[in-house]
DRENTOR-119668 format. One line per 8 residues: number of its first residue (from 1); their letters; for each residue x, y, z of C-alpha. Coordinates in steps of 0.25 Angstrom, whole numbers, plus 2048, in hexadecimal, padded with zeros to 3 digits. Each point is the difference from the previous one (the first is absolute). Layout:
NUM = a = X:Y:Z; ... .
//
This chain:
1 = mdknnrid = 085:434:B27; 7F5:802:7F7; 800:801:7F3; 805:80E:7FE; 80F:7FB:807; 7FA:809:80C; 806:7FC:80C; 7FD:7F8:80B .
9 = fdeeypwi = 806:804:80D; 7FE:7F3:807; 80C:7FE:7F6; 808:807:80A; 806:80B:7F5; 80F:7FF:804; 7FF:811:7FE; 7F6:809:806 .
17 = adqgdgty = 807:810:802; 7F2:804:807; 801:7FD:80F; 7F0:800:803; 802:808:80A; 801:80F:7F8; 80F:800:7FD; 807:7F7:7F4 .
25 = mnpilhad = 80E:7FD:7FF; 809:800:7F3; 802:7FC:7F8; 7F1:802:7FB; 805:7F4:7F5; 80A:7F8:802; 802:7FC:7F1; 807:805:7F4 .
33 = ysdpdair = 7F7:80E:7FA; 80C:805:7FD; 800:80E:7FC; 7F2:803:806; 7F7:80C:7FC; 7F3:802:804; 7F4:80B:7FF; 7F3:803:80A .
41 = vdddfymt = 7F4:801:7F7; 7F4:804:80B; 7FE:7F6:809; 80A:7F4:7F9; 80E:800:7FF; 806:7F8:7F5; 80E:7FB:7FB; 80B:7FC:7F6 .
49 = assfghip = 80D:7FB:801; 80C:7FB:7F4; 7FD:7F1:7FC; 80C:801:7F7; 7FF:7F3:7F7; 7F7:7FB:808; 7F0:7FD:7F9; 7F7:802:802 .
57 = glpilhsk = 806:80F:804; 7FC:80E:806; 7FB:7FC:80C; 7F2:808:806; 7FD:7FE:80F; 7F6:806:808; 800:805:80E; 7F3:808:80A .
65 = dlvnwrli = 80C:803:80A; 80C:800:7FA; 805:7F4:80A; 7F7:7F4:7FB; 802:800:7F1; 7FA:7F5:7F6; 805:7FC:7F0; 7F5:803:7F8 .
73 = nhaikqmp = 807:801:7F1; 80B:801:7F8; 7FF:80A:7F4; 80A:7F8:7F5; 7F8:7F2:7FE; 80D:7FE:7F5; 80B:807:7FD; 7FE:806:7F2 .
81 = laaydrpq = 80F:7FE:7FD; 804:7F6:7F8; 80D:7FC:809; 7F7:7FD:80C; 7FD:7F0:7FB; 80C:7FF:807; 806:804:80E; 804:80E:7FF .
89 = hgkgvwap = 805:7FF:80F; 802:80F:805; 7FA:806:7F7; 7F3:805:7FB; 7F8:80A:80A; 807:808:808; 7FC:80A:80C; 7F0:802:7FB .
97 = siryhdgk = 7FA:80D:803; 7F0:800:803; 7F8:80B:7FF; 7F0:804:7FF; 7FC:80C:7F7; 7F5:801:7F7; 7F9:7F8:804; 809:7F2:7FD .
105 = ywifygdp = 80C:7FC:808; 80D:800:7F7; 80D:7F8:803; 80E:806:7FA; 80C:7F8:800; 80D:7FE:7FA; 805:7F2:7F9; 811:805:7FF .
113 = dvgvfmtt = 7FF:7F9:7F4; 7F7:805:7F6; 7F8:80D:809; 7F5:806:808; 7F3:7F9:7FD; 7F2:803:806; 7F4:7FB:802; 7F2:804:806 .
121 = aedpagaw = 7F4:7F9:806; 7F3:807:804; 7FE:7F4:80A; 80D:7FC:807; 7FA:7F1:801; 7FC:7FE:7F2; 806:803:7F5; 80C:807:7FB .
129 = selhlvve = 804:807:7F2; 809:7F9:7F8; 80E:807:803; 804:80D:7F8; 80D:806:7FD; 802:80C:807; 810:803:7FB; 80B:7F6:7FA .
137 = gkglidac = 80C:800:808; 809:7F7:805; 802:801:810; 7F6:809:802; 7FA:7F9:80C; 7F8:807:80D; 7F4:805:7F8; 7F7:80A:807 .
145 = pfwdddgq = 7F4:808:7FA; 7FB:80C:806; 7F5:80B:7FE; 801:80D:805; 7F3:809:803; 7FE:804:7F2; 801:7F4:7FA; 80D:800:7FA .
153 = aylihaya = 805:7F5:801; 811:7FA:804; 807:7F3:802; 80E:7FF:808; 807:7F4:7FF; 80F:7FC:803; 80B:7F6:7FB; 804:7F2:7FF .
161 = qsrsgikh = 80E:803:801; 803:7EE:7FA; 7FA:808:7F3; 804:80F:7FF; 80B:800:80A; 7F8:80B:807; 7FA:7FD:810; 801:80F:806 .
169 = rlhihrms = 7F7:808:7F8; 7F1:804:800; 7F9:804:7F3; 7F3:807:7FC; 7F9:802:7F5; 7F2:809:7FD; 7F8:7F3:7FA; 7F0:801:7F9 .
177 = rdgkklld = 7F4:7FF:806; 7FE:7F2:7FD; 80D:7FA:805; 803:7FB:7F3; 80C:807:7FB; 80B:80B:806; 800:80E:7FC; 80D:806:802 .
185 = egvviidd = 80F:7FD:801; 7FE:803:810; 808:802:809; 808:7FA:80D; 7FD:804:80D; 80D:7FB:807; 80A:7F9:7FB; 80A:7FE:80F .
193 = pslhptie = 809:7F4:800; 808:806:80B; 7F3:802:80B; 7F7:7F5:7F7; 809:7F6:7FA; 7F4:7F9:7FB; 7F2:806:800; 7F4:7F8:7F9 .
201 = gpkmykre = 7F3:7FD:803; 7FA:810:7FE; 7F0:802:806; 7FB:80E:7FF; 7F4:806:805; 7FB:80F:803; 7FD:806:80E; 7FC:80D:805 .
209 = glyyvfap = 806:807:7F3; 80D:7F9:7FF; 804:7F4:7F7; 808:7F4:808; 807:7F4:7F9; 802:7F7:80B; 80D:7F6:7FB; 809:7F5:806 .
217 = aggvetgw = 80F:800:7FE; 80C:7F9:806; 7FD:7F2:7FB; 7F6:7F6:802; 804:7FB:80D; 80A:80A:807; 7F7:80E:7FC; 7F8:809:804 .
225 = qtvlrseh = 7F1:80A:7FB; 803:80B:7FB; 7F7:80D:7FD; 801:80B:7F5; 7F7:80C:800; 7FE:80B:7F7; 7F6:80C:7FD; 7FE:7FC:7F1 .
233 = pmgpyear = 7FF:7F1:7FC; 80D:800:7F6; 80A:807:809; 80A:804:80A; 7FE:7F5:809; 806:801:80E; 801:7F1:806; 801:7FB:810 .
241 = ivmkqget = 802:7F3:806; 7F2:7FD:808; 802:7F0:803; 80D:7F8:802; 802:7F3:80A; 806:805:80A; 802:7F7:80E; 7F2:7F7:7FA .
249 = pingphqg = 801:7F4:7F9; 7F9:802:7F2; 80C:803:7F5; 800:809:7F5; 7F2:807:804; 7F9:805:7F3; 7F8:800:7F4; 7F3:803:800 .
257 = awieldsg = 7F4:807:804; 7FA:80C:806; 7F0:800:802; 7F8:807:807; 7F3:7FE:807; 7F5:809:803; 802:7FF:80F; 80D:809:7FB .
265 = eswfihfq = 80B:7F4:805; 80A:7FD:7F6; 806:7F3:7FC; 80B:7FA:7F9; 802:7F3:7FB; 80F:7FA:7FC; 806:7F4:7FF; 80B:7F9:807 .
273 = hkdaygri = 80B:7F7:7F8; 802:7F4:809; 808:7F7:7F9; 7F8:7F2:7FB; 7F3:806:803; 801:80C:7F9; 7FA:80D:800; 7F8:7FF:80A .
281 = vhlqpmew = 7F2:80C:801; 802:80A:80E; 7F6:80A:803; 807:80E:809; 7FA:80A:806; 803:80D:7FA; 7FE:80F:803; 800:80E:7F9 .
289 = kdgwpmig = 80C:809:809; 800:80D:7F9; 7FD:7FC:7F1; 80A:7F4:801; 7FB:7F0:804; 806:7F8:80B; 7FE:7F2:7FD; 800:7F6:80E .
297 = idqdndgi = 805:806:80D; 80A:80A:803; 808:7F7:80A; 80F:807:801; 7F9:80E:7FD; 807:803:7F4; 7F3:804:7F7; 800:7F3:7FA .
305 = gepvmrtl = 7F7:7F5:801; 804:7F2:803; 7F6:7F4:7FF; 7F4:7FC:80A; 7FE:7F0:804; 7F4:801:804; 7F6:80D:804; 7F1:802:7FF .
313 = kpnvgknh = 7F8:7FF:7F3; 7FD:80A:7F5; 7F6:808:803; 7F4:7FC:7F5; 7F4:805:807; 7FD:7F2:804; 804:7F7:80B; 802:7F3:7FB .
321 = fpievpaa = 7FF:7F9:7F4; 801:7F1:7FC; 80D:7FA:801; 806:7FE:7F0; 80E:7FB:7FB; 804:7FC:7F3; 7FB:7EF:7FD; 809:7F7:800 .
329 = sdnfnshk = 7FC:7F3:802; 7F6:7F9:7F3; 7F8:7F5:800; 7FE:802:7F2; 7F1:7FE:800; 7FD:80D:7F8; 800:801:7EF; 80C:80B:802 .
337 = lglqwqwq = 80F:7FE:807; 7FE:809:80C; 808:80D:7FF; 80E:7FC:807; 803:7F8:7F7; 80B:805:7F6; 807:7F8:7F4; 80D:804:7FC .
345 = anpeeswc = 7FD:804:7F2; 7F2:801:7F6; 7F9:7F3:805; 7FB:7F8:7F4; 7F1:7F9:802; 808:7F4:7FD; 805:802:80E; 7F4:7FB:809 .
353 = slseregy = 7F2:7FE:802; 7F6:802:80D; 7F5:7F8:7F9; 806:7F3:7FC; 7FF:7FA:80B; 7F8:80B:80C; 804:804:80C; 80F:7FC:7F9 .
361 = lrlytqla = 80A:809:7F8; 806:7F8:7F7; 80D:804:7FA; 806:7FA:7F4; 80F:7FC:7FD; 806:80A:7F8; 810:7FD:7FB; 80C:804:806 .
369 = pegegsly = 805:80D:7FA; 809:7FB:7F5; 80F:802:801; 7FB:804:80F; 805:7FA:80C; 7F9:803:80B; 7F2:805:804; 805:811:7FE .
377 = qapyllmq = 7FC:801:7F2; 7F3:7F8:802; 7F3:808:7FE; 7F5:7F9:804; 802:7FF:80F; 7F3:803:807; 806:809:80D; 7FD:809:80A .
385 = kfpaltft = 806:808:80B; 806:7FF:80D; 7F3:803:808; 808:803:80F; 80C:7FE:807; 7FC:7F3:804; 7F7:7F5:7F9; 7FD:7F2:7FC .
393 = attsldvs = 7FC:7FD:7F0; 7F8:7F2:800; 7FC:7FA:7F2; 7F9:7F4:7FA; 803:7F8:7F3; 7FA:7F7:7FA; 80B:7FB:7F8; 7F9:7F4:7F7 .
401 = glargdra = 800:806:7F4; 80F:803:7FD; 807:7F8:7F7; 80F:7FC:800; 80A:80A:800; 7F6:809:806; 801:80A:80E; 7F7:808:808 .
409 = givifgyq = 801:805:80E; 803:80C:80A; 80A:80B:7FD; 808:80C:808; 803:809:7F6; 80B:80A:7FE; 80F:802:7FB; 800:7F2:807 .
417 = yaaltyai = 7F5:7F7:802; 7FD:7F3:805; 7F5:7F6:7FB; 7F8:7F4:808; 7FD:7F9:7F5; 7FA:7F3:7FA; 807:7F9:7F4; 7FF:7F5:7F6 .
425 = eadagpel = 80D:7FC:7FB; 801:7F9:7F3; 80B:7F6:806; 7FC:7FE:810; 7F1:803:801; 7F9:80A:809; 808:807:809; 7FF:809:80B .
433 = qflegdtd = 809:80C:7FD; 805:80D:807; 806:80B:7F6; 80A:80A:802; 803:809:7F5; 804:80F:7FA; 800:80A:7F4; 809:7F4:7F7 .
441 = senvvwsq = 7FD:7F4:805; 7F9:7F5:80A; 805:7F3:808; 7F8:7F6:807; 807:7FF:80E; 7F5:7F7:805; 7F8:7F4:7FD; 7F7:7F5:805 .
449 = smtgvsrl = 7F7:7F6:7F8; 7F2:802:801; 7FA:7F6:7F7; 7F0:7FB:800; 7FE:810:804; 7F3:807:7FB; 7FF:80B:809; 80A:807:809 .
457 = wfrvlvee = 7FF:80E:80A; 80E:808:7FF; 802:80C:809; 808:80A:804; 804:807:80C; 806:80E:7FE; 808:803:80D; 806:810:806 .
465 = gavcrfqy = 809:803:7F5; 7F9:7F9:7F6; 806:7F4:803; 7F9:7F3:7F9; 7FC:7F1:804; 7FB:7F9:7F6; 7F7:7F4:806; 7F6:7F3:7F8 .
473 = sldgerfd = 7F6:7F9:804; 7F6:7F4:7FA; 7F5:802:809; 7FF:811:803; 802:7FC:80E; 80F:7FB:802; 80A:808:7FB; 80E:7FD:7FC .
481 = tiehtpfq = 80D:80A:802; 80A:7FD:7F3; 80D:7FF:805; 807:80B:7F8; 7F7:80B:802; 801:80C:808; 7FF:809:7F3; 805:80C:802 .
489 = atvskwvg = 7F7:808:7F5; 807:80C:7F8; 7FA:80D:7F8; 7FE:801:7F1; 802:80A:7F6; 7F9:80D:808; 7F6:7F6:807; 7FF:7F7:80D .
497 = akvglyvq = 7FE:7F1:7FF; 7F5:7FA:7FE; 7F8:7F4:803; 7F7:7F6:7F5; 7FF:7F4:7F8; 806:7FA:7F2; 7FF:7F6:7F5; 80A:7FC:7F7 .
505 = siqatggy = 805:7F5:7F7; 80D:7FE:7FA; 7F8:7F6:7F4; 7F4:804:7FD; 7F3:808:801; 7F3:7F8:804; 802:7FE:810; 7F8:808:80B .
513 = advdefii = 800:800:80F; 7F4:804:808; 800:80B:80A; 7F5:7FE:80D; 804:80C:805; 80B:80A:806; 800:803:80E; 807:80C:809 .
521 = srhv = 800:7FF:80E; 809:805:80B; 80B:7FA:804; 7FF:7F1:803 .
//
């Protein structure tokens, strides 16, 4: 891997959608890029996704063919809200929309506790503007802008039932052309709890003089894709189901983006909720029939599409582009953390250094959150998404900088978490510990004396079904499996399980651990 954390495929990256023969397999990203939205700008494709309370937030991915994607940026480096100095599980960025208009890239999203925010950039890989609050309101989520041919702007959004008591209503407003404020009270374009008991995530488009709103309905795990159609942006709209699970293994196939190519092909990006893996990303072929889209393949001739698992790649005018995937491994040779890493809250400079020791990530001990009995509310966990169905994560730590009361290790994180940790206990000396915890408490379920050790290798083998086996090594060659594994990874609030690193102290700050590398590879 080079200094920019690009993938070296000699490492056998564990999930590659491009099959190298002109076809691809779903999912195109076996990672938790929840509620994806995407656009085409000339010959480039850009995608963003929900990031909730994780920082940096609003990921920006780039592709040349809709199959191979690379993580290139985050639009939010720090969340400008005081509460985000500590974890805000399940809050923050919900179902963003990305658009290109008037020479700029725009992202709108709803924060269910604050309102609808907007940010812009001239270059999606560059700096994004400070977040602007378009409209304040509790329960406003899943915001999408739309600029009509005459320049009039609109904003459509859904509602969070947990904040508003509403989950089956979509609302559209006229908006100022600069995207900074709403111009009216708007109208409800659908409110049909019998046919669409939950409807959210609207994305608005125009085709051949008609207005379309693509909106997932029926719930995350068991729902379907609905499309609304009207002759006027404010309605009235008629609705039709255009994709369902059918007999496929792809549950709840919905929420995403319609992409039209110069070749005339249409494609749809959506997610599938897959338990501990989170909401993984699929790409489906799409056709227009009698003014309505059909997504996937109509397997049973009922006029409703079903997802496909493997098909020809999109015709983007070139037969082959290099295989690319979001970075996962990191050898810490760069002056910046790889884009795959996220903290649990707004990071502080005192948490880590990439310059203190060349080629290493130095993680400084942070005090355990006061009054908390587990890692669930610790802001300084450095983690990334599960990148594949099965994979191995291996890291090497120099623990000679730790002091009494300190600990450092590798963690699998969710509502339930497990960590393999080197700890220096005040009364028992250095130990290797296996911890299991949840949102409230944590227990040491296995320990072993580990005196005279300055360097350790930790490994997690993630098997199908997100079953995790923890191992350790004293030489990087021979690994021993912890007796009390396997551990079943779980989701957290609206997100899939994560894997990563942490250091902590129960006594005083000042200690540190140096991380040499963090390697994601195929399951060994």
